[in-house]
C-alpha positions in Angstrom: -24.5 11.8 -93.1 -26.4 9.0 -91.2 -23.1 7.2 -90.8 -21.5 10.4 -89.3 -24.2 10.7 -86.7 -23.9 7.1 -85.7 -20.1 7.5 -85.3 -20.6 10.7 -83.3 -23.0 8.9 -81.0 -20.6 6.1 -80.5 -17.8 8.6 -79.7 -19.9 10.4 -77.1 -20.9 7.1 -75.4 -17.3 6.0 -75.3 -16.3 9.4 -73.7 -19.1 9.0 -71.2 -18.0 5.6 -70.2 -14.4 6.8 -70.0 -15.2 9.5 -67.3 -15.7 7.9 -63.8 -18.9 8.8 -62.0 -18.2 11.2 -59.0 -18.7 9.3 -55.8 -20.8 10.7 -53.0 -18.7 12.0 -50.1 -18.2 9.6 -47.2 -20.4 10.3 -44.2 -18.8 12.4 -41.4 -18.0 10.3 -38.3 -17.8 11.8 -34.8 -15.9 10.2 -31.9 -16.0 11.4 -28.3 -13.3 9.9 -26.2 -12.8 7.3 -28.9 -16.3 6.2 -28.8 -18.4 6.8 -32.1 -21.5 9.0 -31.8 -24.7 7.6 -33.3 -27.1 10.2 -34.9 -30.6 9.0 -35.3 -32.3 12.3 -36.2 -29.9 13.4 -39.0 -26.4 13.1 -40.4 -23.5 15.5 -39.8 -22.5 17.8 -42.7 -19.9 20.4 -43.7 -21.1 24.0 -44.0 -18.5 26.6 -45.0 -15.7 24.6 -43.2 -17.8 23.9 -40.1 -19.1 20.4 -39.2 -22.8 20.8 -38.3 -24.3 18.0 -36.2 -27.7 17.3 -34.6 -27.3 18.9 -31.2 -29.1 16.4 -28.9 -26.9 13.4 -29.5 -23.6 15.4 -29.1 -24.8 17.3 -26.0 -25.9 14.1 -24.2 -22.5 12.4 -25.0 -20.7 15.4 -23.6 -22.6 15.1 -20.4 -24.8 18.1 -20.9 -28.5 18.2 -20.0 -30.4 19.1 -23.2 -33.0 21.9 -23.5 -35.1 23.1 -26.4 -37.3 26.2 -26.5 -39.4 26.0 -29.6 -40.9 29.4 -29.1 -37.5 31.2 -29.0 -35.9 28.5 -31.1 -33.1 28.3 -28.5 -31.0 25.2 -27.8 -29.4 24.8 -24.3 -26.9 22.5 -22.7 -26.1 22.5 -19.0 -23.9 20.7 -16.5 -22.7 21.7 -13.0 -19.8 23.5 -14.6 -21.2 24.8 -17.9 -24.2 26.6 -19.4 -24.5 26.8 -23.2 -27.2 28.7 -25.1 -27.4 28.8 -28.9 -30.3 30.4 -31.0 -31.2 29.1 -34.5 -30.1 31.5 -37.2 -27.8 33.6 -34.8 -24.0 33.5 -34.9 -23.9 34.5 -31.3 -23.9 32.0 -28.4 -23.8 32.3 -24.6 -21.1 30.3 -22.7 -21.6 30.7 -18.9 -23.3 34.0 -19.7 -20.4 35.2 -21.8 -21.4 36.1 -25.4 -19.2 34.3 -28.1 -19.2 34.4 -31.8 -20.0 31.1 -33.7 -18.2 30.0 -36.8 -21.6 29.1 -38.2 -25.1 29.8 -37.0 -27.2 26.9 -35.9 -29.9 25.8 -38.3 -33.1 23.8 -38.2 -33.7 21.2 -40.9 -36.4 18.5 -40.9 -37.3 19.3 -37.3 -33.7 18.8 -36.1 -31.4 21.6 -34.8 -27.9 21.4 -36.1 -25.0 23.2 -34.2 -21.3 23.7 -35.1 -19.5 20.8 -33.5 -16.0 22.4 -33.0 -17.5 25.2 -31.0 -19.5 22.9 -28.7 -16.5 20.6 -28.2 -14.1 23.5 -27.3 -16.8 25.2 -25.1 -16.9 22.0 -22.9 -13.1 22.1 -22.6 -12.4 19.3 -25.0 -9.8 19.0 -27.7 -11.3 18.9 -31.3 -9.4 17.3 -34.2 -10.8 17.2 -37.8 -9.3 14.6 -40.1 -10.1 15.5 -43.7 -8.9 12.3 -45.3 -11.2 10.1 -43.1 -13.8 12.8 -42.7 -13.9 12.3 -39.0 -14.0 14.5 -35.9 -12.4 13.3 -32.7 -13.3 15.1 -29.4 -11.3 14.3 -26.3 -13.0 15.6 -23.1 -11.0 17.0 -20.2 -10.9 15.4 -16.8 -13.9 16.4 -14.8 -12.8 17.1 -11.4 -16.3 17.1 -10.1 -16.9 13.6 -11.4 -13.4 12.6 -10.2 -14.2 13.7 -6.7 -17.5 11.7 -6.7 -15.6 8.6 -8.0 -13.0 9.0 -5.4 -15.4 9.2 -2.5 -17.3 6.2 -4.0 -14.1 4.3 -4.2 -13.2 4.7 -0.6 -16.8 4.0 0.5 -16.8 0.8 -1.5 -13.4 -0.2 -0.2 -14.7 0.3 3.4 -17.9 -1.8 2.7 -15.6 -4.6 1.3 -13.5 -4.5 4.5 -16.6 -4.7 6.6 -17.9 -7.6 4.7 -14.5 -9.3 4.6 -14.6 -9.4 0.8 -10.9 -10.0 -0.1 -11.7 -10.3 -3.8 -13.5 -7.0 -3.8 -10.6 -5.3 -2.0 -8.1 -6.7 -4.4 -10.1 -5.4 -7.3 -9.8 -1.8 -6.1 -6.0 -2.0 -5.6 -3.4 -1.0 -8.1 -1.5 -4.1 -9.3 2.0 -4.3 -7.9 1.5 -1.4 -5.5 2.4 -1.3 -1.8 -1.3 -1.7 -0.9 -1.8 -4.6 -3.2 1.3 -6.4 -1.7 0.0 -5.8 1.7 -3.2 -7.8 1.1 -1.5 -11.1 1.4 -2.2 -11.1 5.2 -5.8 -10.1 4.8 -7.4 -13.5 5.2 -5.6 -14.1 8.4 -6.6 -10.8 9.7 -10.3 -11.5 8.9 -10.0 -14.9 10.6 -8.7 -13.2 13.8 -10.7 -10.0 14.0 -14.2 -8.9 13.3 -14.3 -5.2 12.9 -16.6 -2.5 11.5 -15.1 0.6 9.9 -17.0 3.8 9.4 -15.9 6.9 7.4 -16.2 10.1 9.3 -14.6 12.5 6.7 -13.0 12.5 3.3 -10.8 15.3 2.1 -9.1 15.3 -1.3 -5.8 17.0 -0.7 -4.6 16.9 -4.4 -6.2 15.8 -7.6 -4.2 15.5 -10.9 -5.1 13.7 -14.2 -3.9 10.3 -13.0 -3.0 10.6 -9.3 -4.8 11.8 -6.1 -4.1 12.2 -2.5 -6.9 11.8 0.0 -7.1 12.2 3.7 -9.7 10.4 5.7 -10.9 10.1 9.4 -12.3 6.7 10.1 -13.5 4.7 13.2 -12.9 1.0 13.7 -15.2 -0.8 16.1 -14.8 -4.4 17.3 -17.9 -6.5 16.9 -16.4 -9.9 17.5 -13.3 -12.0 17.2 -10.0 -11.4 19.0 -10.0 -8.3 21.2 -8.6 -5.2 19.7 -9.4 -1.6 21.0 -11.9 0.6 19.2 -10.0 3.5 17.5 -10.4 6.6 15.4 -7.7 6.7 12.7 -6.4 9.3 10.3 -5.2 7.9 6.9 -3.6 9.2 3.7 -4.7 7.3 0.6 -2.6 7.5 -2.6 -4.8 6.8 -5.6 -3.8 6.3 -9.3 -6.0 6.2 -12.4 -5.6 3.3 -14.8 -8.8 3.5 -16.6 -10.5 3.8 -13.2 -9.2 4.9 -9.8 -7.3 2.4 -7.8 -5.7 2.4 -4.3 -1.9 2.4 -4.5 -1.0 3.1 -0.9 -2.6 3.7 2.5 -0.6 5.4 5.3 -1.9 5.7 8.9 -1.0 9.1 10.3 -2.6 8.8 13.7 -4.6 6.4 15.8 -6.6 7.4 18.9 -8.0 4.8 21.2 -11.7 5.3 21.9 -11.8 4.2 25.5 -12.5 6.3 28.6 -11.0 5.8 32.1 -14.4 4.7 33.4 -14.6 2.1 30.7 -11.1 0.9 31.4 -11.5 0.7 35.2 -14.8 -1.2 35.0 -13.9 -4.8 36.1 -14.8 -7.7 33.8 -16.4 -10.8 35.1 -13.8 -13.6 35.4 -12.7 -16.4 37.7 -10.8 -15.2 40.8 -8.0 -17.6 39.8 -7.6 -15.8 36.4 -7.6 -12.4 38.1 -4.9 -13.5 40.5 -2.8 -15.0 37.7 -3.0 -11.9 35.6 -2.0 -9.6 38.5 1.0 -11.9 39.2 2.0 -11.7 35.5 1.9 -7.9 35.7 4.0 -7.8 38.8 6.7 -10.0 37.3 6.7 -8.1 34.0 7.2 -4.7 35.7 9.8 -6.1 38.1 11.8 -7.6 35.2 11.6 -4.3 33.3 13.0 -2.4 36.3 15.7 -5.0 36.8 16.6 -4.9 33.1 16.2 -8.7 33.1 16.0 -9.7 29.4 15.2 -13.3 29.9 12.7 -12.5 32.7 10.9 -9.9 30.5 10.8 -12.3 27.5 9.1 -14.9 29.8 6.2 -12.5 30.3 5.7 -11.9 26.5 3.9 -14.1 24.1 6.3 -16.3 22.0 5.6 -16.3 18.2 8.5 -18.6 17.2 12.3 -18.6 17.4 12.9 -15.8 14.9 10.4 -13.5 16.6 11.7 -14.3 20.1 15.4 -13.6 19.0 14.3 -10.3 17.4 12.5 -9.4 20.7 15.6 -10.4 22.8 17.9 -8.1 20.6 15.4 -5.3 20.9 15.2 -5.5 24.7 19.0 -5.8 25.1 19.3 -2.6 23.1 16.5 -0.9 24.9 17.9 -1.7 28.4 21.4 -0.6 27.2 20.4 2.8 26.0 17.6 3.7 28.5 17.5 4.0 32.3 13.8 3.9 33.2 11.9 3.0 36.3 8.3 1.9 36.0 5.6 2.3 38.7 2.0 1.1 38.2 -0.5 3.3 39.9 -3.7 1.5 38.6 -4.6 -1.6 36.7 -7.8 -3.4 35.8 -8.9 -6.3 33.6 -11.8 -4.7 31.7 -12.2 -7.5 29.1 -12.0 -11.2 29.6 -12.6 -14.4 27.7 -11.4 -17.9 28.3 -8.1 -17.4 26.6 -7.8 -13.6 26.2 -7.9 -10.5 28.4 -7.4 -6.8 28.1 -5.9 -4.8 31.0 -6.1 -1.0 31.5 -2.9 0.2 33.0 -1.9 3.6 34.3 1.9 3.8 35.0 4.5 6.4 35.7 7.9 6.1 33.9 10.9 7.9 35.4 13.8 8.6 33.2 16.8 8.7 35.5 19.2 10.0 32.8 16.9 13.0 32.0 15.4 13.5 35.5 11.9 13.5 34.0 8.8 11.5 34.6 6.0 10.4 32.2 2.5 9.4 32.9 1.3 6.8 30.6 -1.9 4.9 30.1 -1.8 1.5 28.2 -4.0 -1.3 27.1 -2.2 -4.6 27.5 -3.6 -7.6 25.6 -3.0 -10.9 27.3 -3.2 -14.5 26.0 -3.5 -17.7 27.8 -1.6 -20.7 26.5 -2.7 -24.3 26.4 -0.7 -24.7 29.7 -2.9 -22.0 31.3 0.0 -19.5 31.4 -0.9 -15.8 30.7 1.5 -13.7 28.7 1.4 -10.2 27.1 0.8 -10.4 23.4 0.4 -6.7 22.6 0.1 -3.2 24.0 -1.6 0.0 22.8 -1.0 3.5 24.2 -4.0 5.4 25.4 -2.2 8.5 26.4 1.4 9.5 27.1 2.1 12.9 28.7 5.1 14.5 30.5 4.4 15.1 34.2 4.2 18.7 35.2 7.0 20.1 37.4 9.8 17.8 36.2 13.2 18.8 34.9 12.4 17.5 31.5 14.3 19.7 29.0 
């Protein structure tokens, strides 16, 4: 009999050793936009098919401001676009004042309130995926247009500050690699060496905003504070932005540029040597005479040369212009309003008569003049202040 009990004991022990111990379930992991959520006040658990989580950590990761009313045992989460309210023990919740049924009522355990994760994730507009094999929940938040708008305004503001501080590296960091805007930055250093400008944003209007692309219209002013002369302007731009992790500039298109100069400013004489004033007036006289004579070589002699290729292109352009147009120029007023040792800006009011169309146009220009090492003045650039058809003409 004793032997039998010994054998039975050995058999029971062998059976016990043959049955593996049941392992504790792996902890539930929660990811929001691919980033794991850390829970310091308790661990997520399953309750009747619902993953229950400590509310504070999840609410904060989803960008919600956390609220807790201990008297009413009410949990709240708010953002500019969302207001959530859940009550401990109730299977009803308020989402932007709309009552919704919960898959599981919030509970309080160990001083921590637990809420159903899927409901919270979906209420914030996110996608919620449960992986049973890995015991993980992944929440992907939707794009927040409110945040995107703030980020876009910040991007353009930062870009403007980089231009004002002539920070080439900063500007490059905000450009989309390989984009038109990025490729245009090769001439930036030269521009910064020549000009000293201050830009100011007057308005920003987001025309379209998609998940990864945006179109933005701005109104900006550009004011000269030093360097080579360039007129102050108010400019209208269209920005094309793309999102690659963060918003970047892909293209900037200038729609309109208005010169910020009044006639009184343009007609106020600059201080300069009389010899320079005489030389500049002589240049203007020759320039307009050559235009009226359709003299290509003569007109070219009044323009600044930037090398053989540039001069050849200018020559071809003038030949085509004179061939296709029959214009007569008459200057009614001109004044040098800006002067330095080797640069001047001239305010010019002129009338252009188109003999082919029997029409006249009043045009106001700013001509930029450079003085060479040989003390010869030439026209390097021009800007249109205004361009209007004269009333009473036969312009069709």
